[in-house]
N, C-alpha and C positions, 0 to 999 in steps of 0.2 A: 565555251571556248570555241573559237573558229578554227577551221582547218584551211590552210593555204598552200599554194605551190609557188616555187620560185625557181626560174630556169637556171639561175646561177648557182643553185645549191642542189645538185642532183640527188644526193643521198641523205639528206638530213632527216633525223628522226629514226634512222636505221639502228636496229639493235644488233646488227651483224658484227661480231667481234673480230679481234685482230690476232696477233702473233705472240708466241711465248716470250717471256722475259725471265731473267734470273729471279730467284726468290727475293721478296721485298724486304730489304734490310731497313730498319728504322721506320717501320710502318707507323707506329704510334706517333712519332715525331712529325711525320708528313701529315697525318690526319689532324693533329692538333694545330699545325700551321694552317690547314684548311679552315679550321674553326676560327682562328684569329682573322683570316681574310674575310670570312663571312661576317664576323662582327664588325669589321671595318667598313663593310658595304653600306652601313646605315647613312653615313654622311653623303654617299654618292647619290642620294635621292634627287639632287638637282641636275643630274646629268641629262635626263631625258624628259621630254614632254609628251604627255598623253600616250603612254605605251599601249600597245595592243598585243594581246596574247594570240599565238597562232602556232600551228604545227606545220612543219615542212613535209608535205605529202607528195611524193613523186612516184608514180607507178613505174614499176620495173618488171620486165618479163621474168626476171629471176627472183622476184619476191624478196627484196632485201630486208624484210621485217620492219618496214616503216609502220609506225603505229596507225591502226585503223582510226578513222575519223570519229568524232564524238557524235552520238546519236541525238536526235531531237530531245530536248529537255535538259541535256548537258550532264546528267548524272552518271551515265554509263557510256561506253563506246560501242560502236557497231560490230566490233570484233575483239579478238583477244589472241594472245600467244598460245600456241600448242606445242611448246618445247621444240623438239627437233623438226616438227612440221612447219614451224614459222607462224607468222601472223595470218589469221583467217577471219573472214567475215562470219558472223553468227550463222547465217543461212547456208554457208558452205562447210559447216563444222559438224561432224557426227558425234558431238558431245554436248552436254549442257554446260555452257560457259557464261560468265559475266565478268565484265571489266569495268570496275568503278573508277571514275575520273577524279582528277584533282579539283575540278570545279564543284562536283558533288560533295567531295570531302570538305572543302572550305565552307560551302553553304550549310552543311549539317554540323559544323563545329566538331568534326570527327578528329579528335586529337590523338587517337591511338588506332591501331589496326582493328581492335575489338569494336570500336565505334563504327568503323566502316562496314564491317561484316554483320552488324546488326540490321542491315538491309536485306539479308539473305535468309529465307526460311529453311534452307538445308543446313545452315551453320548454327551450332550452339557452342557455348563456352563452358569449359571444365574448370576454369578458375574465376575468381571474382573480379568485378569492376574495381580497379585500383590496386589489384595484386601486382607483385613484382614480375610475374610471368603471365603471358596471354596464351593459353592453350585452347584448342578448339576440337569439335567433332564436325565432320562433313559426312552426311548420309549415315550418321550413327557410328562413325569410326574416327579414331583420334588423329589429330595433326598438332604436334607440339610447336612451341615458339622457336625451337632450334631447327625446325624442318621447313622453313620458308625459303623459297627461291628469291634470289637477288639478281635481277636482270638475267635470269635463266640459270644461275649457278647456286648451288647449296653451300652453306657454311659461311656466307658473307653478310647475311642480314643481321640487323641488331638483335641481340639475344635478350629476351624478356619482353620489352616494349618496342614497338616500331614508331618512331616519330614521323607523323604523316607530312610534316612540312617539306620533306624532300621527295615525296612520292607523287608521281604523275599518274600511275595506274596501279590498281590492285586487281590482279587477274585471278579468278577463281574457276577452276575446272573441277567438276564434281565427279567423283569416282576414281578408281585406280588409274595410274598413268605411267607404268614402268617403261613402256616404249617411248613416251613423249619426253620425259625428263630424267629417266633413270631412277634408281633407288634412292630414297631420302636417307640421311644419316641415321635416323631412328626407325626406318622401315614403315613410315606412315602410308596407309593405303586408302584412306577415306576420300582423298582428293588432293589437289595441288593448289597452293597459294603462291603466286609469283608477284614480287614487287618490282615495278618499273620506275626507276628514278627520273626526276625532272632533268630535261636536256635543254641546251640553249635554244631560244626561240627565234622566229623569223625576225621580229621587230624587237627593239629595245624595250626593256621592262625595268622599272624600279618600283617596287611595291612594299609597303610597310603595313603591318597589322598589329594592333594592340588588342589584348583580350583580358577579360576579367571573369574568373569563375568563382562560384561560391565554394568555400567561404571567403577566402582572400587570395586566391591564386591569380597572380598578375603575370602576363606573358607578353613578349615582344618578338615579332618575326620580321625578317627582311628577305626579299626575293629579288635578285638583280640578274638580268640577262643582257648580254651585249654580243654583237658580232663585229668583226674587224676585217680589214683588207678591201681591195677594190671590188671584189665580188662577194664580200662578207662570208668568206668560207670558214674562217676561224671563229668559233663561238665559245663563250664562257658563261656559266650560270652559277651563282652562289646563293645558297640558302642558309640562313642562320636563325636560330631561335633560342630564347632563354625564358624560363618561367620559374616562379618560386612562391611559396606561401602556404597557408593552411588549406587543407582539403575538406571534403564533406564529412570525413570520419573525425570524430571528436579528438582534438589534440594532435592529429597527424600533420606533418609538414613534408612537402615534396618539392624538390628542385630538379631541374633538368637543363642541359645545354646541348645544342647541336650545331655543328658546322658541316656543310656539305658543298662539294665542288664538282662541277661537271664541265668537261672540255670536249670539244669535237672539232674535227677538220674535215671538210667536205671537198675531196679532191676529184680529179677527173678519173673516174673508174675505181676509186677507192675511198674508204672512210676510216677515220681514226677517232677513238673516243677514250676518255678517262673519267672514272667516277670515284670519288673518295668522300668519306665522312668520318666524323668523330662524334660520339654520343656519350653523355654522362647522365646518370640518374641517381638521385639520393632520396631515400625515404627515412624519416625519423619519427619515432614515438607512436606508431600505430600501423596496423595492417588489417585488411578485411579478414574476417574469421572463416575457417573451414572446420567443420565439426564431424567427429565420428559418432554414428548412431548405433554402433554394434551392440550396445547393451540395452537398447530400447526395444519395447514391444510395439510401439506405435510412434509415428512422427509427431513431434511437438511443434508448437508455434514458432515461427522464425522471430528472432530478436530484431529490434530496431537496427537498420543497416548502418546507422551512424555510430553504433556502440563501439567503443574502443576496448577491445579485449587484451591488447598487448602494448600498453604504454611502456616506453623505455627502450623498445627495440630499435635497431637501425639496419639499413640495407643499402648497399652501393653496387651499381652495375656500370660497366663501361664496355663500349664496343668501338672498334676502329676497323675500317676496311678500305681497300684500294683495288680497283679493277681496271684493266685495259681491254679494249674491244675494237674490232675493226672488220673490214671486208674488202675484198679485191675482186673486181669483175674479170672473168675469163671469157671475153667475147660478149656477145649479146644475150646468151641464154644461161650462162653458168657463173656462179659466184663462190669464192672461197670465203669462209667466215671463221672467226675464232674469238675466244675471250680467255683471259687468265686473271685470277684475283687471289687476294690474301685477306684474311680476317682474323682479328684477335678479340676475344671476349673474356671477361672475368667478372666474378661476383664476390662480394665480401659482406658478411653480416648474417642477419637472421631472416633471410628471404623466405625460407620454408618453415620457419619456426612459428607458424601461425595456425596451428591446429590444436584442438582439444578433444578429449574423449568424454562424451556425455555419460553420466552415471545413470544407473537403472531407475532411480527415483522418478525421473521424468519431469523434474522441476527446474531444469536448466543447469543444475550443478554439474561440474565437469572437472576432470583431472587434466592439467596442462603441463607441458614441458616446453622449453625453448631450445633452439639448436643454432649454434654459431658455426658458420661455414665459410670456406673459401674454396674457389675452384676456377679453372680456366679452360678455354678451348681455343686452339690455334688451327686454322684451316687454310689449305691451299687448294684451289680448284681451277679447272681448265676445260674448255671445249673447243674442238676444231672440226670443221666439216666442209662439205661441198654440197651445193644445192643447184639444181638446174632443170631445164625443160627440154624435152624432145618429143617427137611424134613418130608413131609407128602405125602406118595406115590411117584409119579414122580415129585412133586413140591418142590422146594427149597424156603425157607423163610429167609429173613433178617429182623428181627423184632427189633423195637426200641421203647422205651418209655422214655420220659424225662419230667422234671419239670423245668420251667424257672421262675425267679423272678427278678424284678428290682424295686428299690426305688430311685426316683430322686427328690431331693429338689433343689429349685432355688429361687433366689431373685434378686432384682436390686434396684438401687437408683432412685429417681425421676429424670428424665432426665432434664438437664439444656439446654435450647434452646436460641441461640443468637438472637439478633435483625436481621431483614432482611437486606440484602445488594445487590447491583447490580454488576454483573460481566458479562463476556462474555467468552464463551467456546473457542473462537479463540484468544482472547486477554484478559487474566484474570486480574482482578483488585484485590486489597487487600481485604481480607475477615475479617469478624467480628467473633471473637472467643467467644464461649460460656463460661459462668462462671462456678463456682464449681457446681457439682451435689448435689442433695438433700440427705436426709437420706435413708439408706438402709433398706429394709424390705423384708421378705420372701413372695413369691407369689405362690409357687408351692410345693406340697408334694404329688407326684403321685406314685402309686404302680401298676406295670404291672405284672401279674402272669398268668401262663398258664400250661396246661397239653397237651402233644402231644403224639399220638400213630400212628405208621406207620408200614406197612409191604410191602416189595418188594418181590413179588412172581416171580419165574423164571422157565422156562421150556426149555428143549432141550439144556442144557449146556449154559444157558443165551441167547439163541436165541430170546426168548420172555420174557420180564420183565414188570411186572405190579406193579406199586406202588400205594397203597391206604393208606390214612391216614386222620387225622383230628386233629385240635388243639382247645381246649377250652380256650379262652382268657378272662381274667377279667381285666377291666380298672377301677381303683379306684383313682379318683382325690379328695383327702381329703378336700382340701381347697375350692374346688368348689362344694362339696357335690355331686359329680358325681360318681356313682358306677353301672357299667353295664358290661354285658358279651355277648359273641357271640361265635359260633362254626364255624370254617373255614375248610371245607373239601378240599381234593385235590386228583386228579387222574393223573397218569403219565404212559405212555406206550412207550416201546422201542421194536422194532422189527428189528432183523439183519438177513435178508433173505439170504445174501450171505457172511456169516462169519463176521469178525470184520472190513471189509473194508467199509461197508455201514450200516448205522443205520437210521431207520425211527422212528420218535417219535411224540408224541402228549401229551398235558397236558390240564387240566382244573384246575386252581388254583385261589385262592382269596387273596386279600390284605385286611388289616383291619385298620381302622382309628377311633379314638374316635369321637363319635357324640357330637354335641354342646348342650348347654342349651339356649333355646330361650330367647332373650332379652325382655326388658320391653316395647319396641315400638310395639310389635305385640300382637294380640288378644290371642294367645296361650302362653303368657309369662310364663317362668318357666318350660315349657315342656322339658323333657330330652330325647334326641334322643339316641337310642342304637348305638353302634359302627356300622359304615356303611361299606359295603363290596364292594370292587372293584374286578370285575370278569374278568378273562382272559381265552381265548381259543386260543391254539397255535398248529400248526402242523409244522413239519420240517423234513429235511433230512441232514445227515452228511456223508461225504465221506472222507476216509483216504486212500491215495495212496502213499506208500513209506513214505517219510518224509513231506508230504504235507496234510493238513486237511482243509476242507471247511464245512461250515454250512449254510444252507438256511432255514429261518424261516418265517412263515406267521402267524400273530397274530391279535387278536381283544381284546381290553381292554375297559371295561365299568365302569366308575367311577361316583358315585352319586354326586350331588351337590344340594345346597339349592335354592329354588325359593319362591316367595311370591304369595300366592293366593289372588289376588287383591279384589275379592268380599268379602272376610271375613277378610282380613289383617292377615292371618296366614302364618307363616314361615313353609315350608315343605321341606323334603328331596326328592323331586320328580324330580329334574333336573338331567342332565347327561352330562358327557363328554365322547365321544367315539373316541378311537384311533385305527386305523387299519394300519397295516404296513407289509412291506416285508424287510428282512435283509439278507445280504450275508456277511459272515465273513470268513477270510482266515488267516492261519498262517503256518509257516514251511519253508522248503527248497526244492522248486520244482526242482531246478537244483543245482548241487554241487557248493558251493561257492556263491549262490544267495538265499537270504531269503526275504520273504514278510510277512507283518503283517497289518491287517486292514480290510476294506470292504466297503460296500455300504448299505445305508438304505433309505427306503421310508416310511414316516409316514403321514397319513391323520388324523389329529386331529380336530374334529368338535364339536361344541356345539349342543346338542340335548335336547329336552324336556325343553326348556327355558321358561321363564315367558311369558305366552300368545303366545308362539311360535314365538316371535318377532325376535329371533336370531337363530332359528333352521337352521342348516346347515352352520352357520358362523364358520370361522376358530378360533382356539385357539391361543392366543398370545404366542410368544416365541417358537413355534414348526414349524420349516421349513419342507417342504415336502421332499426335497432331502438333504442328507448329505453323505459325503464320506471322509474316512480317509484311506490312503494307503501309507505305508512305505516300503522301500526296502533297502537291504544291498548287496554289491557286494565286494567279496574278490578279490583284484587286483592280477592276476596271476604273473605278472612280479615283484611283491614286496611282498614276503611272510610276513604275519603279518599285512599287510595294508588292510583296509576296507573303502569303500566309502558308505555313507548313504544318503538317501533322503526321504522326506515325503511330501505329498500333503494333505491339509485339505480343504474341500469344504463344505460350508453351504448355502443352498438355501434361497431365499427370505422368510421372515416371518413377520407375523402381529405384530405390536407393541401394539395393544390394542384389547379388546374384541369386540368393535364396528366395527372393520375391516375398519377403515378410514385411518389408517397409516400403511404402509408396508415398512420395511427396505430392501434394496437390498441384493442380494447374495454376498458372498465374498469367496475368495480363498487365502490360505496361503501356502507358500513354505518354507520348512525347509531343510537344508543340513548339512552334517557333515562328519567327517573322524576319524579313529583311527588307531593306530599302536602299535602292541604288539611285544616286543622284550625282550632282556636280557641285563642288564648293571651290570657289576661286578658280574655276575652269578645270579642276582636277576631279577625276572619277573617284567617288567615295561610296563605299557600301557598308551599311550598318546591319549587324546581324544579332539576333537574340534567340536562344533555344532553352527549353526546359525539358530535361529528361526525368522520367518518372514523376509526372505532373502531380499525382495524388500522393506522393511520398509513401508508396506502399512497401511494407516489409514482407519478404517472401523468400522461401528456399528456391534458388534458381536452377540448380543442377547438381550433378555428382561427378567428381573427378577421379574417384577410386571406389572400390567396393566398400559400402557402408558409410562413405563420406559425402557430406552435403555442403554446398556453398550458398552464400547469401547473395541476394540481388543488391544493386547499388541504390543509395539514397537519392532523393531529389537533388538534381544538379542544374544550376542556372549558369549560363554563359552568355556574355555580351562581348561584341567586338566591333572594331572599326577598321576598315581597310582603305588605304589611299594609294592610288597610282600617281606617281610624280612624272 
């Protein structure tokens, strides 16, 4: 993807948001209209000839959050968003960050967020390939599907699966980031995942993609971008996709539909933007299995990943969201920015009824139950702030102040649980389906609000950059009568002793999670714990030589946990999980025609300050010591336009439980692919083919809860053709 500037479009690509509006009535209707418009875009393929992708990148002294340009190789960007600090180049960032691009997503056939993050050695998955939800760990700490940022705001991203057809960038920041983005709805502290949606492009685009996945998943995508007016200030971009058919799991059928709309207006000294989407997903007759090993004395062999343990189940999810954003220049050096959005999510069916408990015999026999569920989450979120530059003597300052607010309401029906049944993970038996779920009731009405202040001081032409800041966070859980606050400071340092080729950095940051209310079984019942802080210390170095960038990070994260004081039967927040690690990340084109992406990570996650010291030094379940993700691309010299691809994913042995009595073995997965870019009838056409899990290996992939293990995905073949009209 190329990066371009246009004098008539001074602020395109800016993420800087706009002004508040009244709550969005009829959001679902609006989003569904967007889906209809997206579907109608297919006939418009004749509108434009030979469209060219491009970003509008205009430098501004106030850093309006225009997206950083794409790095050589096209798979990642040269920088990423740092929440309240705005967009920063990798070399000017005191954190380990990666921003995956739409070009790389398309070339890898990454149809879900999970597929995108399979490029990162610091990220692992706590759910299965093909499950209704995609949950992750970053640096050994959890980040759930409900805790993703959406253009910088929480609560608006699709719940469960993220359709990548509408995504321009996937920004991953490793480590806690309370200052940068505020507290997540669930208090995740391992890192931040922010989704940047596609925006109107500089030049017109009409792109159609067809895809076939094994077994018989057929998909169709359309991506249309236009600009209007004498100076092409008004832009519109529509993305639509639909797919359906049988999946790699025996007997499973999956369907999805997406409509996404992006509008922007690039004015003189201001920007306006709107993003909306509607997404539906339906699963029938199967789900990947998750098994409890609590009764076993040793880990048994993983079953064939294609095995259907849950024939007859169904699950439906739907997400709709609408967001307004904008910015206004206050002279040459200062900018007001803001955004406001609303999201609605619901689920219906047996999404989490995909677990069985293995029996002690160790022959694969298991006890199962199914669970019929319904739930919803409605979110409103907003951010407003001011960013600007000033100079005091020889010191340059980039100052920012912002206010964040989110109200999230949610409820669910009483879960219907089936009778128990006996099955076997190697030879499944018929299951017992749960009956209708119970009455729906609201369970949550939470308000997260915060004020953040930060200053990045720089000396010697940005040779030395010091970021200092703090966020005052309030957590108000109305229905639980929980109302607490905390201050999260942060420090970041960047030193570039030999110019822009080498960057040394360090940070001390915190993550924030809501404290609990002590239950009735303890002597201190009713005590309200203040939000607890996860602390990180990190040092690292970055080296950019030509078109190749490397990052080495050394970190320690300390996360509080609860323990019981046995003498008094009091619940205390005196426990701790300590993660120490080393990361090596690479991206770019070290040799002409050869690109690499990925890296290596070592994470030592141990339990410390446990109850009575009984498990001090024990490993943390689901956190392997060694992980590696390394992909490569090679342009075939003898065939211009042809590229061969490959990727190796390695996950070391990991504990299944906190007691450290069960350990699943290491596993390695090999992916391969190829693509060919050419012209047919003067139209650009790209053919792509990928094979995930080339050797169709069956393995235990990870652990999502104490004593629970997940299976890896089966071999998956995808082929596609993309045409630009």
